[in-house]
C-alpha positions as CSV (number, residue, x, y, z in Angstrom):
1,M,-32.6,2.8,-73.6
2,L,-30.6,5.3,-74.4
3,D,-30.9,9.2,-73.5
4,H,-34.4,10.0,-74.4
5,G,-36.3,6.7,-74.6
6,T,-39.0,5.4,-77.2
7,L,-42.3,6.5,-77.1
8,D,-44.6,3.7,-76.2
9,T,-47.6,4.9,-78.4
10,G,-50.1,1.9,-77.2
11,H,-52.7,4.7,-75.3
12,I,-51.3,8.1,-76.9
13,D,-53.2,9.9,-79.9
14,P,-51.9,10.4,-82.8
15,Q,-52.0,14.2,-81.7
16,E,-49.9,13.3,-78.6
17,A,-47.2,11.1,-80.8
18,L,-46.8,14.0,-82.6
19,R,-46.1,16.4,-79.8
20,H,-43.9,13.4,-78.4
21,R,-41.7,14.0,-81.5
22,L,-41.8,17.6,-81.5
23,R,-40.7,18.2,-78.3
24,H,-37.9,15.2,-78.9
25,S,-36.7,16.7,-81.8
26,A,-36.7,20.3,-79.8
27,A,-34.5,19.3,-77.1
28,H,-31.9,18.7,-79.5
29,V,-32.6,22.1,-81.2
30,M,-32.1,23.4,-78.0
31,A,-28.8,21.7,-76.9
32,D,-27.5,22.6,-80.7
33,A,-27.8,26.2,-79.5
34,V,-26.6,25.5,-75.8
35,L,-23.3,24.3,-77.2
36,K,-23.1,27.1,-79.6
37,L,-23.5,29.8,-77.0
38,F,-21.7,27.7,-74.0
39,P,-19.1,25.1,-76.6
40,E,-17.5,23.8,-72.8
41,A,-21.3,22.9,-72.1
42,K,-21.7,19.0,-70.7
43,M,-24.6,17.0,-71.8
44,G,-27.1,15.4,-70.1
45,I,-30.1,14.2,-70.7
46,G,-32.9,16.0,-72.5
47,P,-36.8,14.1,-73.1
48,P,-39.8,15.4,-74.0
49,I,-42.2,15.2,-70.8
50,H,-45.4,16.1,-70.3
51,D,-46.8,19.2,-71.8
52,G,-42.8,19.8,-72.9
53,F,-39.1,19.0,-72.6
54,Y,-35.9,19.6,-71.0
55,Y,-32.4,19.1,-71.0
56,D,-29.6,19.0,-68.3
57,F,-26.6,20.9,-69.1
58,D,-23.1,21.0,-67.0
59,V,-21.8,24.8,-67.0
60,S,-19.7,27.1,-65.4
61,R,-22.5,29.3,-64.3
62,P,-26.3,29.3,-63.9
63,F,-28.3,29.9,-67.3
64,T,-30.3,33.2,-66.9
65,P,-33.3,35.1,-68.8
66,E,-31.0,36.9,-70.9
67,D,-29.3,32.9,-71.9
68,L,-32.9,31.6,-72.5
69,E,-33.4,34.6,-74.9
70,E,-30.0,34.0,-77.0
71,I,-30.4,30.4,-76.6
72,E,-34.6,31.0,-78.0
73,K,-33.5,33.3,-80.8
74,L,-30.6,30.7,-82.0
75,M,-33.6,27.3,-81.9
76,G,-35.3,30.2,-84.3
77,Q,-33.0,30.5,-86.9
78,T,-31.9,26.5,-86.9
79,I,-35.7,26.0,-87.2
80,A,-36.1,28.3,-90.4
81,A,-33.3,26.6,-91.8
82,G,-35.1,23.5,-91.8
83,H,-32.3,21.0,-91.3
84,Q,-32.9,16.9,-91.8
85,F,-33.0,14.8,-88.7
86,H,-30.9,11.4,-89.5
87,R,-30.7,8.7,-87.4
88,E,-27.4,6.2,-87.7
89,E,-26.7,3.0,-86.0
90,I,-23.1,2.8,-84.5
91,G,-20.4,0.8,-82.3
92,R,-19.7,1.0,-79.0
93,E,-16.3,2.3,-79.5
94,E,-17.1,4.7,-82.4
95,A,-20.0,6.1,-79.8
96,K,-16.9,6.7,-77.2
97,T,-15.2,8.2,-79.8
98,L,-17.5,10.8,-80.9
99,F,-18.4,11.8,-77.5
100,S,-15.2,11.6,-76.0
101,G,-15.5,15.4,-74.7
102,Q,-19.1,14.6,-72.9
103,P,-18.7,12.5,-69.5
104,Y,-22.7,12.0,-69.4
105,K,-22.9,10.4,-72.7
106,L,-19.5,8.3,-71.9
107,E,-21.4,7.2,-68.3
108,I,-24.8,6.5,-70.6
109,I,-22.7,4.1,-72.6
110,D,-21.0,2.3,-70.9
111,D,-24.4,1.4,-68.1
112,L,-25.7,0.0,-71.5
113,S,-25.5,-3.8,-71.8
114,E,-23.5,-5.2,-75.0
115,E,-27.0,-6.6,-76.7
116,T,-28.0,-2.8,-77.1
117,T,-28.1,-1.4,-80.4
118,L,-26.5,2.4,-79.9
119,S,-28.2,5.2,-82.1
120,I,-27.2,8.8,-82.5
121,F,-29.4,11.5,-84.2
122,R,-27.7,14.2,-86.6
123,H,-29.1,17.7,-87.7
124,N,-26.8,20.0,-89.4
125,E,-23.7,19.6,-87.4
126,F,-24.7,18.8,-84.2
127,V,-25.3,15.1,-82.7
128,D,-26.8,13.2,-79.8
129,L,-26.8,10.2,-78.5
130,C,-30.5,8.7,-79.2
131,Q,-33.2,6.4,-80.1
132,G,-36.0,9.0,-81.0
133,P,-38.5,9.6,-82.5
134,H,-38.0,12.6,-83.8
135,V,-39.6,14.7,-86.9
136,E,-38.2,14.2,-90.3
137,N,-36.8,18.2,-90.3
138,T,-36.0,21.3,-87.9
139,A,-38.7,22.9,-89.7
140,D,-41.7,20.8,-88.5
141,I,-40.9,22.5,-85.1
142,S,-44.2,25.2,-85.5
143,A,-43.9,27.0,-82.1
144,V,-41.4,26.6,-79.7
145,K,-41.2,28.3,-75.9
146,L,-37.9,27.8,-73.3
147,M,-40.0,28.3,-69.9
148,N,-37.9,28.2,-67.3
149,V,-34.8,26.9,-65.6
150,A,-34.0,24.5,-62.2
151,G,-31.4,22.5,-60.7
152,A,-31.3,19.2,-61.2
153,Y,-28.8,16.7,-59.9
154,W,-27.0,13.9,-62.3
155,R,-29.8,10.9,-62.6
156,G,-31.6,12.0,-59.3
157,D,-28.9,11.5,-56.8
158,E,-27.9,14.1,-54.4
159,H,-24.5,12.9,-54.0
160,R,-24.0,13.2,-57.9
161,P,-23.8,16.6,-59.8
162,M,-26.0,19.8,-60.0
163,L,-27.0,20.3,-63.5
164,Q,-29.0,23.1,-64.8
165,R,-31.9,22.1,-66.2
166,I,-33.8,24.1,-69.0
167,Y,-37.4,23.3,-69.6
168,G,-39.0,23.9,-72.5
169,T,-42.3,23.1,-74.6
170,A,-43.5,23.2,-78.3
171,F,-46.6,22.7,-80.0
172,E,-47.4,22.0,-83.9
173,S,-49.2,26.0,-84.1
174,Q,-48.7,29.1,-82.8
175,Q,-52.0,29.0,-81.4
176,A,-51.7,25.3,-80.0
177,L,-49.0,27.2,-78.3
178,D,-51.2,30.6,-77.1
179,D,-53.5,28.5,-75.8
180,H,-50.9,26.1,-73.6
181,L,-49.6,29.7,-72.6
182,A,-52.7,30.7,-71.3
183,R,-53.7,27.8,-69.7
184,L,-50.0,28.2,-67.3
185,E,-51.3,31.5,-66.5
186,E,-54.6,30.3,-65.7
187,A,-52.9,27.2,-63.6
188,E,-50.7,29.6,-62.0
189,R,-53.9,31.7,-60.9
190,R,-55.2,28.6,-59.6
191,D,-51.9,27.1,-57.6
192,H,-53.1,26.0,-54.5
193,R,-50.1,27.1,-52.7
194,I,-51.0,30.5,-53.3
195,L,-54.3,30.3,-52.6
196,G,-53.7,27.8,-49.3
197,R,-52.1,31.2,-47.8
198,Q,-54.4,33.6,-49.6
199,L,-57.3,32.0,-47.9
200,G,-56.1,30.2,-44.7
201,L,-56.3,26.9,-45.5
202,F,-53.0,25.1,-44.8
203,S,-49.1,25.9,-44.2
204,I,-45.8,24.1,-44.5
205,H,-42.9,25.2,-41.9
206,D,-39.3,24.3,-41.7
207,E,-39.3,24.1,-38.0
208,I,-41.5,21.3,-38.5
209,G,-40.3,19.6,-41.9
210,P,-41.0,19.6,-45.2
211,G,-43.3,17.7,-46.7
212,L,-45.7,18.0,-43.2
213,I,-48.8,19.8,-43.9
214,V,-50.4,21.8,-40.8
215,W,-54.3,22.2,-41.5
216,H,-55.5,25.9,-40.3
217,P,-59.1,26.3,-39.1
218,K,-60.7,26.4,-42.7
219,G,-58.7,24.1,-44.3
220,G,-59.6,21.8,-41.5
221,L,-63.4,22.8,-41.9
222,V,-63.2,21.8,-45.3
223,R,-61.5,18.2,-45.1
224,T,-63.8,17.5,-42.1
225,I,-66.7,18.2,-44.3
226,I,-65.2,16.1,-46.7
227,E,-64.3,13.1,-44.5
228,N,-67.5,13.2,-43.2
229,Y,-69.4,12.4,-46.7
230,W,-66.7,9.9,-47.1
231,R,-67.5,8.0,-43.9
232,D,-71.4,8.9,-44.5
233,L,-71.1,7.3,-48.2
234,H,-69.0,4.1,-46.6
235,Y,-71.5,3.3,-44.0
236,R,-74.7,3.3,-46.5
237,R,-72.4,0.7,-48.5
238,G,-71.5,-1.3,-46.0
239,Y,-68.1,-0.7,-45.1
240,D,-66.9,-0.6,-41.5
241,I,-64.7,1.8,-40.9
242,L,-61.3,1.2,-39.0
243,Y,-58.4,2.8,-37.2
244,S,-55.1,1.7,-37.0
245,P,-51.5,2.6,-34.7
246,H,-49.4,4.8,-37.1
247,I,-46.2,2.6,-36.0
248,G,-45.7,-1.1,-36.1
249,R,-43.0,-3.3,-35.0
250,A,-40.6,-5.1,-37.6
251,Q,-42.0,-8.5,-37.9
252,L,-45.1,-7.1,-39.0
253,W,-43.7,-5.1,-42.0
254,Q,-41.3,-8.1,-42.3
255,T,-44.0,-10.5,-43.2
256,S,-45.9,-8.1,-45.2
257,G,-42.6,-7.6,-47.5
258,H,-42.5,-3.7,-47.1
259,L,-38.8,-4.4,-45.3
260,D,-38.1,-6.2,-48.5
261,F,-38.9,-4.3,-50.9
262,Y,-39.9,-0.8,-49.9
263,R,-37.6,-0.2,-47.0
264,E,-36.2,2.9,-49.2
265,S,-39.6,5.1,-48.9
266,M,-39.8,4.3,-45.1
267,Y,-38.6,5.5,-42.3
268,A,-35.5,4.9,-39.5
269,P,-37.1,2.6,-36.9
270,L,-37.7,3.5,-33.6
271,E,-36.6,1.4,-30.3
272,I,-39.5,0.7,-27.7
273,D,-38.5,-2.1,-25.4
274,D,-35.8,-3.4,-27.2
275,Q,-37.8,-3.7,-30.0
276,E,-37.8,-1.6,-33.6
277,Y,-40.8,-0.1,-35.1
278,F,-41.6,1.8,-38.3
279,L,-44.0,5.0,-39.1
280,K,-46.5,3.3,-41.3
281,P,-46.4,3.7,-45.1
282,M,-48.9,1.4,-46.0
283,N,-52.6,0.4,-43.9
284,C,-53.0,-2.8,-45.3
285,P,-51.5,-5.2,-43.1
286,F,-53.1,-3.6,-39.8
287,H,-56.9,-4.3,-41.9
288,I,-55.3,-7.5,-42.4
289,M,-55.0,-8.1,-38.8
290,V,-58.8,-7.7,-38.2
291,Y,-59.5,-9.7,-40.4
292,R,-57.7,-12.1,-38.6
293,S,-58.6,-11.5,-35.3
294,S,-61.4,-14.2,-35.8
295,L,-61.9,-17.4,-37.6
296,R,-64.2,-15.8,-41.1
297,S,-67.3,-17.9,-42.0
298,Y,-67.9,-17.9,-45.6
299,R,-71.4,-16.5,-44.7
300,E,-69.4,-13.1,-43.0
301,L,-68.1,-12.2,-46.4
302,P,-67.7,-10.1,-47.7
303,L,-66.2,-8.0,-45.1
304,R,-65.1,-4.5,-46.1
305,F,-62.7,-2.4,-44.1
306,A,-62.3,1.2,-44.6
307,E,-59.8,3.7,-43.0
308,L,-58.7,7.2,-43.2
309,G,-55.1,6.2,-42.3
310,T,-52.1,8.5,-42.2
311,V,-48.9,7.1,-43.5
312,Y,-45.8,8.4,-44.0
313,R,-43.3,7.7,-47.2
314,Y,-40.2,9.2,-47.5
315,E,-39.9,11.3,-50.6
316,R,-36.7,13.4,-51.7
317,S,-37.0,16.9,-51.1
318,G,-36.9,17.9,-55.0
319,V,-39.8,16.4,-55.5
320,L,-42.0,17.9,-52.7
321,H,-44.8,20.2,-54.3
322,G,-47.5,21.6,-51.8
323,L,-50.4,19.2,-51.3
324,M,-49.6,17.2,-54.1
325,R,-46.4,15.3,-53.2
326,V,-45.9,15.1,-49.4
327,R,-44.4,13.2,-46.7
328,G,-47.4,12.6,-44.6
329,F,-50.7,12.0,-45.8
330,T,-54.1,10.4,-44.9
331,Q,-55.2,7.6,-47.5
332,D,-58.9,6.9,-48.3
333,D,-57.5,3.1,-48.1
334,A,-60.5,0.3,-48.1
335,H,-60.0,-3.2,-48.2
336,I,-62.0,-6.0,-49.5
337,F,-62.2,-9.5,-48.1
338,C,-65.0,-11.3,-50.5
339,R,-65.2,-14.9,-52.2
340,P,-65.0,-15.6,-55.5
341,D,-68.4,-15.8,-56.6
342,Q,-68.9,-12.4,-54.9
343,V,-65.8,-10.7,-56.7
344,E,-67.8,-8.7,-59.6
345,D,-70.0,-7.8,-57.6
346,E,-67.2,-5.8,-55.2
347,I,-66.2,-4.5,-57.7
348,G,-69.3,-3.0,-59.8
349,G,-69.9,-2.0,-56.4
350,V,-66.2,0.0,-55.5
351,L,-67.2,1.5,-59.0
352,D,-70.7,2.9,-57.7
353,L,-69.2,3.8,-55.2
354,T,-66.0,5.7,-56.7
355,F,-68.1,7.6,-59.4
356,E,-71.1,9.1,-56.7
357,L,-68.0,10.4,-54.6
358,L,-66.3,12.1,-57.5
359,E,-69.1,13.1,-58.8
360,A,-70.4,14.9,-55.5
361,F,-67.0,17.0,-55.8
362,G,-67.6,18.3,-59.6
363,F,-65.9,15.7,-61.1
364,T,-67.8,14.0,-64.2
365,D,-64.4,13.6,-66.8
366,Y,-62.7,10.4,-66.6
367,S,-60.2,8.2,-68.4
368,I,-59.8,4.2,-66.8
369,M,-57.2,2.1,-67.4
370,L,-56.9,-1.5,-67.1
371,S,-53.8,-3.1,-66.1
372,T,-53.3,-7.3,-67.0
373,R,-50.8,-9.9,-65.4
374,P,-47.0,-9.1,-66.1
375,E,-44.4,-11.5,-66.4
376,K,-43.3,-12.0,-63.4
377,Y,-46.1,-12.1,-60.8
378,V,-47.7,-14.0,-57.8
379,G,-50.7,-16.4,-57.5
380,E,-52.5,-18.2,-59.7
381,P,-53.0,-17.6,-63.7
382,E,-56.5,-18.7,-63.1
383,M,-56.8,-16.5,-59.9
384,W,-55.3,-13.7,-62.2
385,D,-57.4,-14.7,-65.0
386,H,-60.7,-14.3,-62.8
387,A,-60.0,-11.0,-61.3
388,T,-59.4,-9.6,-64.8
389,Q,-61.8,-10.7,-66.1
390,S,-64.2,-9.7,-63.1
391,L,-62.6,-5.9,-63.2
392,R,-63.2,-5.7,-67.1
393,Q,-67.2,-6.8,-66.7
394,S,-67.6,-4.6,-63.8
395,L,-66.5,-1.8,-66.4
396,E,-68.5,-2.6,-69.3
397,A,-71.9,-3.4,-67.4
398,R,-71.4,0.4,-66.5
399,N,-71.1,0.8,-70.2
400,L,-67.2,2.5,-69.1
401,S,-64.4,3.6,-71.9
402,F,-61.1,2.2,-71.0
403,D,-57.8,1.0,-72.1
404,M,-55.6,-1.6,-71.9
405,D,-52.3,-2.2,-70.4
406,E,-51.6,-5.1,-71.5
407,G,-48.7,-6.9,-68.3
408,G,-48.6,-3.7,-67.2
409,G,-50.1,-4.7,-63.6
410,A,-48.6,-4.5,-60.4
411,F,-46.5,-8.0,-59.7
412,Y,-49.5,-9.3,-56.9
413,G,-53.0,-8.7,-59.2
414,P,-54.4,-7.0,-61.6
415,K,-56.3,-3.2,-61.2
416,I,-58.2,-0.4,-62.5
417,D,-56.7,3.1,-62.5
418,I,-59.3,6.4,-63.0
419,K,-58.0,9.7,-63.4
420,I,-60.1,12.5,-63.1
421,K,-59.6,16.3,-65.3
422,D,-60.3,19.1,-63.5
423,A,-61.4,22.2,-65.3
424,L,-58.2,22.8,-66.5
425,G,-58.9,19.6,-68.6
426,R,-55.6,18.2,-66.9
427,A,-55.6,14.8,-65.5
428,W,-54.8,13.1,-62.2
429,Q,-54.5,9.8,-60.5
430,C,-56.8,9.3,-57.9
431,T,-59.0,6.1,-57.9
432,T,-56.8,2.8,-58.1
433,V,-58.5,-0.4,-57.3
434,Q,-55.8,-3.1,-57.1
435,F,-56.1,-7.0,-56.5
436,D,-53.8,-8.4,-54.0
437,F,-52.5,-12.2,-54.3
438,N,-49.6,-11.4,-52.0
439,L,-50.1,-10.4,-49.2
440,P,-53.3,-13.1,-48.5
441,E,-50.4,-15.7,-48.6
442,R,-47.8,-14.0,-46.6
443,F,-50.3,-13.7,-43.5
444,D,-52.3,-17.1,-44.2
445,L,-56.1,-15.8,-44.6
446,V,-58.2,-18.3,-45.0
447,Y,-62.5,-18.7,-43.9
448,Q,-64.1,-21.5,-43.6
449,D,-65.4,-22.3,-47.1
450,S,-69.4,-24.0,-47.3
451,E,-68.3,-27.6,-46.9
452,G,-66.4,-26.7,-43.7
453,G,-62.7,-26.5,-45.3
454,R,-60.0,-23.5,-45.4
455,S,-60.3,-21.3,-48.6
456,R,-58.2,-18.4,-49.4
457,P,-60.8,-15.1,-49.9
458,Y,-59.7,-12.7,-52.7
459,M,-58.2,-9.1,-51.3
460,V,-58.6,-6.0,-52.8
461,H,-56.9,-2.5,-52.3
462,R,-59.2,0.2,-52.9
463,A,-58.3,3.8,-53.1
464,I,-60.5,6.8,-54.3
465,L,-59.9,10.1,-53.8
466,G,-56.0,9.0,-52.8
467,S,-55.5,10.8,-50.3
468,M,-56.9,14.1,-48.4
469,E,-53.7,16.3,-48.9
470,R,-53.4,15.6,-52.9
471,F,-57.1,15.4,-53.0
472,M,-57.8,19.1,-51.5
473,G,-54.8,20.4,-53.8
474,V,-56.6,18.7,-56.8
475,L,-59.9,20.6,-55.6
476,I,-58.4,23.8,-54.4
477,E,-57.0,24.3,-58.4
478,H,-60.0,22.9,-59.5
479,Y,-62.4,25.2,-57.8
480,A,-59.8,28.1,-58.1
481,G,-60.5,28.3,-54.4
482,A,-63.8,28.7,-54.9
483,F,-65.3,26.2,-53.2
484,P,-69.3,25.1,-53.9
485,L,-71.4,26.3,-51.2
486,W,-71.5,22.9,-49.4
487,L,-67.7,22.8,-49.1
488,A,-67.2,26.5,-48.4
489,P,-65.3,27.2,-45.2
490,V,-68.0,30.0,-44.9
491,Q,-70.8,29.9,-46.9
492,A,-72.0,33.8,-46.2
493,V,-70.8,36.7,-45.0
494,V,-73.1,39.6,-43.2
495,I,-71.5,43.3,-43.7
496,P,-73.4,45.5,-41.8
497,I,-72.8,49.3,-43.0
498,A,-72.9,51.0,-40.2
499,D,-72.3,50.2,-36.3
500,R,-75.7,50.9,-35.9
501,H,-76.7,48.0,-38.0
502,N,-74.2,45.2,-36.0
503,E,-77.0,43.9,-33.9
504,Y,-79.2,43.5,-36.8
505,A,-76.4,41.4,-38.6
506,E,-76.1,39.3,-35.7
507,Q,-79.2,38.1,-36.0
508,V,-79.0,37.5,-39.7
509,K,-76.3,35.3,-38.4
510,D,-78.0,33.8,-35.7
511,A,-80.7,33.0,-38.3
512,L,-78.5,31.4,-41.2
513,A,-76.7,29.3,-38.1
514,A,-80.5,27.7,-37.4
515,G,-80.3,26.9,-40.8
516,G,-77.5,24.7,-40.7
517,F,-75.5,27.3,-42.7
518,R,-71.7,28.8,-41.4
519,A,-72.0,32.2,-41.7
520,E,-69.9,35.1,-40.1
521,V,-70.6,39.0,-40.0
522,D,-68.1,41.6,-40.7
523,S,-68.7,44.4,-38.2
524,R,-65.3,45.8,-38.9
525,S,-65.2,50.1,-38.9
526,E,-64.1,49.6,-42.7
527,R,-66.2,51.1,-45.9
528,M,-69.3,48.5,-46.7
529,N,-67.1,48.4,-50.2
530,L,-63.9,47.2,-48.9
531,K,-65.8,44.5,-47.0
532,I,-67.5,43.1,-49.8
533,R,-63.9,43.1,-52.1
534,N,-62.4,41.5,-48.7
535,A,-65.3,38.8,-48.8
536,Q,-64.6,38.5,-52.9
537,M,-60.6,37.6,-52.3
538,Q,-61.9,35.1,-49.9
539,K,-64.0,34.1,-52.0
540,V,-67.2,33.7,-49.9
541,P,-70.3,32.5,-51.9
542,Y,-72.9,35.1,-50.4
543,M,-72.8,39.0,-49.4
544,L,-75.5,40.0,-47.6
545,V,-75.6,43.4,-47.3
546,V,-77.7,44.8,-44.0
547,G,-78.9,48.7,-43.3
548,D,-81.5,50.5,-41.9
549,K,-84.1,49.2,-45.0
550,E,-83.0,45.7,-44.6
551,M,-84.1,46.2,-41.1
552,E,-87.2,47.4,-41.8
553,A,-88.0,45.1,-43.8
554,Q,-86.1,42.1,-42.0
555,S,-84.3,41.4,-45.4
556,V,-80.9,41.1,-46.9
557,S,-79.4,42.8,-49.6
558,V,-77.8,39.2,-51.2
559,R,-74.5,39.3,-53.7
560,H,-73.3,36.2,-55.2
561,R,-69.3,36.3,-55.2
562,E,-69.8,35.4,-59.4
563,E,-73.9,36.6,-60.0
564,G,-73.3,40.0,-58.3
565,D,-75.8,41.7,-56.9
566,L,-79.2,39.8,-56.4
567,G,-81.3,42.0,-54.6
568,A,-83.3,42.1,-51.6
569,M,-84.7,38.9,-50.1
570,A,-86.5,37.9,-47.1
571,L,-84.9,35.7,-44.7
572,D,-86.7,33.0,-45.6
573,A,-86.9,32.9,-49.1
574,L,-82.8,33.2,-48.9
575,L,-82.8,29.8,-46.8
576,A,-85.0,28.5,-48.8
577,K,-82.5,29.3,-51.9
578,L,-79.4,28.3,-49.6
579,K,-81.1,25.1,-49.1
580,G,-82.2,24.5,-52.6
581,E,-78.4,25.0,-53.6
582,L,-77.1,22.5,-51.0
583,G,-79.9,20.2,-52.8
584,E,-78.4,20.1,-56.4
585,R,-74.7,18.7,-55.1
């Protein structure tokens, strides 16, 4: 791979393939403009990325918004000029001569194997080390926009120089670009970090540490509702729920292989009684120890162990992002131990549980990927084939469309990945159903089979929501903070018009509470319209205004956060309406 890499179009539709080329080409046009304005600039890399592109530069000062305007202006001139993109293959020494003033390009060249074919792309007088692909002509870049600047360490290493990264995007038409910018504006309005503060859901504090979440009462309540629903579904579907420690001895992680293969993501050990202990990065070994706590019979299988288990993984500070990327998080983890003849039914059960759970939260649009055996793997080929066929047949039996990622499975087993699409059409990785042929071997898992011998069980890792933190972040943005009634931390606010209505407002609240609803009274000495506005800002589903008429009629004046004024309603009628809405989940 050179600076940008090539496009794997195996799972990309034609429009996305075109956008990839457009953005790749726009990155070159941007670098050309930067060098014209900043001749001393040293170029890093400039790949296309999801929804855009970037290019890294080493310059004497940070880029300013005014610089971006000038760069974009020059890009427009190059695009309008209609320069052809030309690809050439060159030798290593010729490449070093060509990029003699570009140390980062020289480093890339030196790091490439001798067998790698070096190629460059030219347009007009600009040349870059690159494999492509590109559009044919700069004029093919129909619409481009530079977005912002950020710092980025060279090759992601905080010990290397900090470069200036310019982000941009490009589309096949101005309308497509305008639509994208509108989506970005809407995404900013839905930003879970802003809404989290506004709605009092969670916070992150430097005094505690980056990537560590503190849940506030309302956020804790929403999370509790989700977790209780999760537990109820799991018990109904035959899972046993476990609780495991937050730390384990080094020996456990040595046996599991984490210390050999996952050490860089684990925190430094604690020393207890002259023994090393590690914060757990995963729950798997603990569930395995429960399985191993007694000799299992084939009659006991399948065993389905689930846990909302908090794990800790080191993430670089530069990639931490609100609830979406953290250092301590709670996985909705489960491990299924079963016989070979039970595999397909168990996978089917996981899929049915997955869609029941996700649809309850309003997610009905999915993309599914089935990943198969890579070149290097553990386990017997027959087990891989059986597991892969079971995954495929379970998907096909439910008429679920899916793509194949041939050879894309982990070394320890094939898997299904499911991405959900939110209200803005963004895809989020949540569900993974992963076979594991590695840990059963490492921990020597067996069961007594029907003939009295010892057999190795199949083991399936499974997470549906992914992590509670990330899923909550997705939910907040999906609903723009306006949770559906069953999830709303406050389902109704009772608003007395004057102080003399406070006592009746409390009676209304008590009636709602007796009906199982979460309600509050806003008895502040403020104007009614201000109270309504505050409840709207807090995304409360229902506002119930009470005054003299409502007291006399034992009713409430109902206002919905989206539908507006619904008129007067008797308390019994209101309770029936709310219960009906809850039943629609």
